[in-house]
N, C-alpha and C positions, 0 to 999 in steps of 0.2 A: 627763714634766712638767719642764720647766726649773726652776733652782733659785728665780728670782723670780718663778715662777707659783704655786710652792707656799706651802700658808698658814702663817704664823708660829707657833712654840711657843707653849701656853698660859698660859706664864710672862711671857711680857711683858704681859701685859694684866690680871695678877693686880692687885686693889687694893693689897694690901698691899707688892708690888713697885714699884707705880706711885708711892707715897707716897713710899717708900725711895728711888726715883730722882731726884725732886724735891731732897729735903732732900739727898741727896748732892751734887747738881749744883749746888745753891745753897752749900752749904760750901766745894766745890772752887772755885768759880767765886770765892767771897769772898776765899781765901786766894791763889789762883793769882793774881789781879790786883794785890793790894797786895803780896804778897811779891817776885814775877817779873816785875811791869810788862809782861806781852807786848806785843814792837813799839814799846815807849817809849809807853806808854799814856798816862804821868804826865806826858811832854815834849806830848803831844798837847794835853790840857786844862789843862795849866798850873797844877796845882794842887799843894800840900803834901801830904805822906803822910795826914796827919789828914783833909785834905779829899777826898784821893782814897778813902778809907775810907767815908767818909759818901755819897758821891757815886757809889760801887760798890754800896754797901749800898743805895741807893734804887733804882740801875740792876736790881740782883739782885731786889730785891720786887717791880718790874716785870714782870720775867723769869720770876718764879715764877707771877705771875698769869697769863701767857700759858700757861705751862706745864700749869698747872691746867685753865684751861678746856679747852686742846686736849687733854689726857688724859681729860678727861670726855667730850668729844666722842666720843673714839676708844674709850673703854670700852663707851659706850652704842651707837657703829655695830658695833664688834667682838660684842656680846652678838647681835646680829641677822645679821650675817655676817662671818667670820672673815677680816681682813686677808691678802693676800698680801706676800712679801717686799719686792717691789717697792712695793706701796702702802705699807708700813710706813717703807720709806726714805726716800720719796718726802714722807712725811707727816713725818719727822722734819728732812729738809731745808727745806720748809716752815716749819717751826715755828722754824727759826735763822733764815731770812731774816726772818718777822716781827716775832720778836723783837729784831732787828737794825733792821729799819724803825723799830719803836717807839721805840728806844733813840733814834735819829737824830731823829724826831718831837719827842723832849723836848728833845733838845738844842737842837735849832732854836727851837721855837715855845714853848717852857716857860722854858729857861734861858737862851735869845737869846744863845747861844755859837757858832751855826752860821756857818761861812765860805761854803762852797760844799756844797750838800745832796749832789750825790752821793758827793763825794769823803769827805763824812761819812759815808755809809751803807756806804761802800766798808769804811772804817777798823771800823764797828760791825760789818760782815760777819766781817771777818776776826777781831776779839774774841770776838764771840759764837761763831763756830765753833770757836775754840781753846778756849774756857774750856767749853762745851757739848758738844762732839763726846767728848772724851777721857773724862768721867765718864759718858757716856753708852755708849761702849765699855767702860767697865770695868764699869759695872752690869750691860750685856748679859752678858758673859763670867762674871759673878758669879752673875746668875741662873742662867745655862745650868749653869754647877758645881754649883749648889744644887740644880737642877731632878736633873740625873744622879746626883747623890748620894743623893737620896731615893728615884729609881726603882731605884737599886741595892739600897738597904737594902731595899726593899719587895720586889725578887726574892729576896734572902738570906732574908728573912723567909717568904717563898711555898715557897722550895724547903727550908727547913726543916720547913716545915708539910706539904708533899708528903713528903719523907722519913720525917717521924713518921707519916704517914698511911698510908704504903706497910709500913711495919711491924706496923701493925694489921688484926686479922682482917677482913676483907669479908665480911658475912653476902649470901648469896644468898637470893631470896624467891621461891616459887613464885606463880601467879598468882592464888590467893587471901591471897597476902600471909602465907604463912608461911615460916619461914625451914627451908631445907631443907639449906644446904652453907655453910660458913666457911672461907676461905683467906687468907693474906697476898696480897695483889695481886702483888706482885713474882713470884709462882710460876706466875701464871697465864701460859699461852701464847696460847689464843684461845679464843672461843666459835664455835660452829656451828650453825645452824639445822638441825633434825631432825624435819619434821612440826610437831605441838604441841609440841615439847621442845625446849631447847638443850642442847647437849653441852658441857661446860665442860673444856676440857683443861689441864691443869696439870702441876706437877713433883711427883713423890712418890717419895722413896727415889732419886733419881737416875734415875728413869724417867718416862715419859710415862703420866698415867693421864688419866682423864676420870671425869666425873658428869653424871648427866642430873637435868635440872629442868624441870618442865612451867612453860614460860613462853613469852613471844614475845621473838625477837630486838630488835625494838622498843622495847619496855618497859625491856630489859636496857640498851640503849644511852642511853636517857635516865639510867637510873640510874646508869650509868657515867661519863657525862659529864666528873665533878670528876677523874676519874683519866685515867690515858694509855693508855684506850682509845678505839681508830678504828675507825668502820666503814668499811669497804674494800669489799664485797660485800655483795648483798642476804642470803648466806647467812654471812657472817664477820664477826666483830668481831677485831681484833688488839690486843694489848698492847703498844704502839709501842716501849716500853722494852726489849720483847724483839726487835724486828727489828734486822739485824745488817746487813740488803742489801736495796736496791730495785733489780731489774733490769728493763729493758724486753725483751720478746720479742714475734714476730709478733702472739701474741694479746692482746697488752697487759701491765701491769706485772705483776709477781710479787714477794712479801715474802717473803725467809729469814728465820726464826726461830730463834733462838739458843735451841737445844734439844738433849737427848741425842740425838736420831736426827733426822733431816733433816726439816724441816717447811716447805714452800711452800705459801705462801697466795696466790689469785690476786684482783687489784684490778680490778672494773667499771668502766668508762667513767664511771659515774654518779658513783663516789666517788673516783676517780682525782685530783682537783681538790683533794679535803679532804685524801687523804692526802700529796699533794706539800705542800700548805699547813704538815701536821704536822710534814713530814721537813725543813722551812726553819726551821720555829719549832724544831724540837729541836737542829737544828746551830747556830741561833743561843745 
């Protein structure tokens, strides 16, 4: 999928961000027009600084109304169907064009100051693009940074939670929900189905030991879903934190486990994609 076909990130249509963007854009436009007078805008309209301030304030208020209406419409549409990058950028370009057109219409028919409608529209479009595109870009970058920072903080909290969880004893229950065995998750190598039992292979005094518990691998797969255990075969669940190598052989994928003795676990075709997905996720 090409970049412009991808959906825009959610932070661009969050209500709080939309409001903040409108406020920042209006403030930026007011300061920028009155201090820097882009393209000699003060000479275009032949006004004093005070008149320029009042005039620009009125125009910016009009622009805010256009932006508010536009963003409300965008928000409602995005709730039903998220916009692509191309649609979003096209929307913003049209927003700028409409604002420039409204400014030109006000100048021509309300203020009665228009000389040539096409030239006035071009001038308005230049000013509008300059004073709106810059804050749009700044706020988009800021919201992106804010979103990534929040995600990073959440990942750190999740990592801390997983670290704390891995140090706690993990109880194992039989099919009657009676606790039979408890161990630190990091010490488990893998689980193997054995008739009506499941063998839990774990590290004990630098040796591989195992414990049989009467239960099904399916039940334990669901029970261990919040941990780093992955079903890789109809008969095996591995602790992915213990997987040190994935290799492809003629009969399929193999997982090499970090253990005192060699442990190689087969991966069936049914579970190969989920194993590879876990490998990619762990690598990220």
